[in-house]
N, C-alpha and C positions, 0 to 999 in steps of 0.2 A: 557927587554921584558916583556910584560904583562903576568900574569899567567892565564892559561886556566883551568877552573874547569868543570868537567862533573859529574853531580849528577845522581845516579842510584835511580830511584823512587821506585824500588822494593827491594832495599837493603840499609840499613842504612849506609853501608860502603861508604865513599867518595873516588872516583877515581880522583887523581890529576896528572897533567902533568906539568912539569916545562918548557917544550918547545912546540911550536906550531907544530913542526915536528911530534911529537907523535900523535897529534890529526889528522893531515893530513893523516898519515898512517891508522888511524882508518876509513877513508873514503872508504877503501877497505874491510871493515868487511862484513861478510855474514849476520850479525844480524841487522835487521831493527832498533831496539832500539838504538844500538850503533851508527848507521849511523845518525839517527835523532838527537841524543844528540851531536855528533861530529859537525854536521852542525850548530846546535844552538850555540855551544861554539865558532866556527869560526866566526859566525855572530857578536857575542859580541866583539870578538877580533878585527875584521876588522872595527867595528864601532868606535874604539878609535883613529883612525888616518890613514893618508895616508901611514905612515911608515910601519904599520902593514899589510896593503894591499900589499905593495911591498914585504914584508917578505913572505906572503902566496903565492904570485905569484912565487917567487923564489923556494919555496918548492914544486911546482907542484900542488897546490891546485885547480887551475882553471880547469885543465884537468880532475881531479878526480871528481870535482863538476859537470862538464858538463855531465858526465855519469849518474849523479843522478837526473838531472832535468826532466828526463822522467821515473824515478823509479816508479814501480807499487804501492809502499806504499805512500799514499797521504801526510803523515806527513814528510817523508824523502824528497819527491818531493818539498813540500812547503818550508822546511828549507833550502834546497839547492838553491832554487830560491831566497830566502831572502839574502843569502850570495852573489849571483851574483848581485842582485840589489844594494847592498851596495858597492861592489868592483868595479862596472863598472864606477864609477866616476873617477877612476885613468886612466891616458892616456895609460900607458903600458898594463893595464888589458884590456882596450877597444881594443887595437891593437890585442891582443891574441884572444879575443872573436870573432873578425872579421875573423881571420885566421881559427878559429874552426868552423866558419859558424853557429853560434848559433841562427841566426835570425828565421829560420823556427821552431826550437824547442820552442823558446820563444813565437812566435805567436800562436802556437798550444795550449799553456797553457792559452790562452785568451778565451777559449770555455766557454759558459755560465754556464756549470755545475761545473766548477772548483771553488775552494775556493777563496773568495774575496781577501785574503792575497796574493795568487798566482797571481791574476790579478794585484794587486798593485805593487808588486816587479818585475814582468815580464815587466810591463809597465815602471817602473822606469829604469830598465836595458836598455830597448829599447830606452827610452828617452835620456839617457846618450850617447848611441851609435849614436843617430840621430843628435847630435850637429854638427858633421862634414857633409859636403855636400855629401860625398861618401855614407853616410847612410841615407840621406833624402829619398831615395827610400824606404828604411826600414820603416821610419816614416809613409809614406803614406800607406804602406801595413798594418801597425799596425792600422792606422785610418780606413782602409777598413773593418777590422775585427770588431773593436769596434763601428763603426758608424752604424752597423746593429741594435744597441740598440737605441730606440727613445730618451732616456734621454741624451745619448752621442751626438746625432745629435743636440738636443736643445742647449747643452753646446757649441758645435762647432759653431753654429750660433751666440750665444751670445758673443763669443770671436773672432768674425770677421773671423772665419775659412773659410766661403764661399768666402770671398774676397781674402783670401790667395790662395785658390784653383784656382780661376779665374785668379789671377795674374800669377800663375805657368803656366796656359794654354796659357796666352798671351806672355810669355817669351820664345823666341826661344832657348835661352841658356839652358833652362830646358826641352828640347824636350824629353829627355829620361825619364822624370817624368810624361809626359802627360797622358799616359795610366793609371797609378796608380791614378793620380789626378781625372780622369774621373770616375774611379771605386768608389772612395770615394764620389764624387759628385752625382753619381747615387743613393747611399744610402740616401743622404741628400734630394734628390728630391722627395722621397716618401712622405715627409711632405708638405702639401699645403702651409704652412707659408714660408717654405724655398724657394719654387718655386716662390711664390709671391714676396718675397724679391729680388730674383735674377732678376725677370722680371722688377720690379720697378727701379732697379739700372742699367738696360740695359745689365745685365750680360747674360740673356737668349739669346738675339740676338747675343752677342759675342760667346756664346757657340755654337749656331747653325751654325753661319758663320764659326767657327773654324772647325766644322764637314765637312762643304762643301769644305774646302781647304786642309784638311789633307789627306795625301796619305799613312799613316801608318795603316795597318790593325788592330792592337791591339787598336789603338785610335778610329778607326771607329766602331769597335765591342763594345768597352766599352761605347761609346757615345750612340749607339743604345740601349744597355742594360740599360743605365741611363734613356732614354726616356721610355722604357718599364716599369721600376719601378715607374716612375712618373705617367704614364698613368693608374695605378691601381685606382687612385682617379678621380672622375668625374670633380671636379674643376680644377685639374691639366690638364686633357684632354682638357678642355675649353681653358686654358691658352696656352697650346702647339698648339692648333688649331689656335688661334689668331696670333701666331708667325709663322704660315705656316710650321709646322714641317713636314708635309706630303711630300713636295718636296725634303727635305733632305733625308728622308727615302727611297723614290723612287730611288733617285740617288745611294744610298748604295746598292740597289739590282743589280746594274750594275757592282759593284766592283768584280774583279776576285779573290775572296777569300771566301771560303765556310762558314767560321765562321762569316764573316761580313754579308753574305746573310741570314744566319740563324737568327742572331741577329736583322737584319732589318725586316725580315718577322714577327718575334715575336713582334716587336714594332708596326708593322702595325696591327697585331691581337688585341693588347691591345688598340690601338687608334680607332678601329672600333666601340667601344662603343659610340663614339661621332658621331652623325649623319652627321654633316658637314664634318668630317674627312672621314667618310665612303663614302660620295658622292665624295670627292676629290680623294680618291684612285680609285674609280670606273672610273673616267675620265682618269687617267693616269697609275696607278700602276698594273692593272689587266693583261695586256699583258706580263709584266715582270715576274709576278708570275706564269703565265701559262707556260712560257719558263722554269722556274725552276722545273716544274714537270718532265721534261726529264733529270734532273741531275742524274749523277751516284752516288752522295752522298745521302744516304737515309735520313740523318738528314735534309738536304736542302729541299728534296722532302716533308718531313713531315711538316716542318715549312711553306713552301709555300702553301700547300693544306689546312693547318689549317687557314692560313690567308684568303684564298679564301672561306672557309666555313663561316668565320665570315663576310666577305664582302657580300656574297650572301644571308645571312639570312634575310628574310623579305625585300628583295630588288630586285624586278624584273628587275630594270635597270641594276644592277651589274651582275645579272644572264645572261642578254642579252649580256653584255660586255664580259663575259667569253666565251659564245658560239661564238661571233663574233671574238674573239681572237683564235679561233680554239682549244678551251680547252677541248672539249668533248672526243676526242680520248685519249689524255694523262690522262684524269681523269679516264676513264674506265681502262686504263693500270695500274693506281695507285692502283686499287683494288687488284693487285697482288704484291704490295710492301711488303717489309720485316718488316716494323714497323707497329704495330697495330694502332698507332695514325694516320698514313698516310692513311691506309685502311678505318678507321672509318670516317675520315674527307672527303675523296674522295666520299664515299657513301653519306655523308651529302650534298656535293656540287651538286652531280647528282640529289639528291632528290629535292633540291632547284630549279634546272633547270627544273625538270619534271613538275613543277607547270604550265609551259607554254607548250601548246600542241605541237607546232612545234619542240621544243627542246626535248620533251619526245619521239617523233617519231624518231628523229635523234639519240638519245642515244640508243634507242631500236635497231636501225639498226646496232649498233656496238656490238650486242650480250651481252648486260649487264646481262640478266637473267642467261645465262650459266656461266658467270664470277662470279656472286654472289653465285653460289653453293658452292664455296670454302670458302669464308668468313663466310657463314652460319655454316660451320664446325669448325670455329675458337674456341679456348679455352678462348679467351678474351671476357668478357661480353660486353665491349664497342663495339667491332667489331660485335658481335652477334646481339646486339640491333640495331645498325645502318644498318646492312645488312637486317634484318627482316623489318625494317622501309622502306628501299628502295624497297624491294619486294612488300610491300603494295602500294607503289607509282606507280609501273609499272605493277602490277598484274591486273589492270583493263582492259588490252588488252588481247584478246583471244590468239593471236600469242605469246605474252610474257609468258602466262601461259603454253602454249605448250612447249616453249623453256625451261622453268624452269623444267617442268616435264621430258622432254627428257634428261636434264643435270643431273638428279638425285638430284635436289635441294629440292624436297618435303620431302624426308626422314629427312634431317637435320633440316628442318623447323619444322616438327612435333616434333622432339626431343627437340627443344627449348621451346615447350609448357610446358615441365617438369622443366624448369630452376627455380632455387631458387631466381634468380634476378628478381625483380618485373618489371622493365622496359623491360627486355628481354622477359619475359613472356607476357606482355601486347602487345608489338610490334609483337610478333609471333602470338598471337591471332588475331591481326588486319590483318596480312598478310594472315593467313588462311581464314579469313572471305572474303577477297578480292578474293583470289584464288579459293574459292569454288563457283564461279559464273557460272561455267559450269559443266555439269553432269560428264564429263570424269575426270576432275581434282578433283571434289568433291568425286567421287568414289575412286580415288587413295588415297586421303587423309584419307578416311574412312578405306581403306584396310591397311594403315600404322598405324592405331590406333588413329587418331585425334579425332574421336567422343568419344571414351572411355575416353581419357585423358581430353577432354573438359567437359564431364559429371562429372568427378571426381573433376575438378577445380571448377566447379559451385556449387558443394556441400559444398565447403569450403568458409566460409565468409572472411577468410584472403587472399585467393588466387584468388578468382573470380574477374572479372572486367567487364566493359561494353562490351569490345570486345570479351571476352570469351563467354558471353551469345549470342551475335550477331553471332559469328562464329559457335556456335552450331546450332543455328536456320538456318543459311545459309546452313550448311552441310545437315541438315534434309530436307530443302526445295528442295535440289537436290538429295534426297534419300527418296522419299515419302513413299515407302513401309516400311522403318524403322521408319519414322516419325509417320505413322499411327499406327504401332505396339507399339511404345513407348508411344505416346501421346493419342492415342485413337480417334483422330480427325485430320482433315486437314482444313487449312484455305481456304477462298474463292478464293484466288489467286493461290492455288495449283491445277494444272491441271493434272489429271491422264492420262497417255498415255500407249501404249502397253508396257508390261514388268512389270507393277505394279502387286504386289501380296499382299494378306492379309493372314498372317499366324496366326492371332489372337494377342491379346495384351500380351506382355511379361512383366515379373516382373522386378523391378529395380535390376540391377546387372546380370540379365540373358542375355546370349549371343544371339544376333540376327543372325539367320542363313540365308545364301544366298539361292537363289532358287536352286542352284546346290546341296548344302548341304541337303536341304529338300528333293530333288528328290531321294537321296541315302538312305533315311530312309525307314524302313519297314512300310507296311500299318498297321494302328491301327484304333481303333474305335473313336479316337479323331476327333475334328472338322477338316473338309477338308480345304486345302489351296486353296484360290480363286486366280486364275491367269488371268490377263486381256490380251487377244490377239485378237484384233478386226480386224486384217488384213485379207482380203479375201484369202482363201487358193487357191494355184495354182492347176490346174487340173493335 
């Protein structure tokens, strides 16, 4: 038997063991340094031949090493995996490794932040185990992890890995490997070159036709995810559109599996960046997506409404298709969904529809302004921003403003003016500007402090925006007494009516008093307050 030597770097004394059994026992030591050196010694011992690997197997080294491959100390972890990598070439060791189910632990060691040596020996161990068919699943899972790296994908293409993946998909005997093969292929399709290669060889048509005939949810889901990843690139979207990917995705929306519906909806969202695809989905896919808005599954609902938001963006035709598919009521209902993404995107779709007058009136009849009061109170900046934007889209109607006012929606809207999020603040200013179109709403906004907040915003070069200045002007135009007191002038379009009063010009930061507050003050020798009341008095 080969001699195993452990050197203590911190002590000149050499620790020697005549048998491997002693070092295997050291694998239970509580000291990290002992563990690291024991693993290193076992690695050298196992490297000298198959006989030594069998010896270590018999001494129970594999079970002890298995506990160390997830050790908190990186050196111990690295050295343990190195022993695994070298021992896994032995048939009996492989058999025990499968029984211990080490696959997941080894795959987790392939994370980018891990040591490159750990990557090398974990992959070596997995490669040894993948020689037999029973662990080819294993090989594909490993490829799924490492193919997230671009360099690995290039190597996979250069070594005809894409052809192998397609052959697996074409072979019925490998049906249990199809889902994993699609997951790897999805990573590869992120590269334009890979997708072009598959298209040129006819592989893309095979892949899409395969999606069309498969009835396995995992396969359908992974296929849709593969398309989503590929669709992140504009050239890829063009290629997928040429292969009529839209009809396959629309068919997946009909599958009775929530995960497949989510994946298909997400792929549709990604493909919407291509105008031809956007048009194609508008002709066929919108009714199916509208139906998914009534799903009990919140994730399905969110994925579907996100797809509709992308489909209706800058597309009056698709917005009309949503309305014709009776999508307005479920969209308004989705504003009460549990997921922030669903609420925000429902608000976006409704805003897109509101660009067309008949649809805006229809949406308004469903009480959208009273429903929006709650999203305005959300803690999500995404929801706050979209809700304020939607208020701006519908606030041009007097009845809508009244509805928002009665629902208590003005207070949370005013509070959003103080948001630290620039987009939320800008959209809130826009909504206030629109809602300040009538004297009653403008008065309520002023009572809630909108004027003071806007004045403060406009004094800050970093916080003010075009809408904050316009909102302030609009509020003052509907509160002429305050405008004249603050500005010292009125514009030619400002018409004084009964109820106007002039209390003199106030200084910046000084509170503007209402007529009621002024009437409660004691008489002084200060300038009199001029009040306009031109109505004839009744006898």
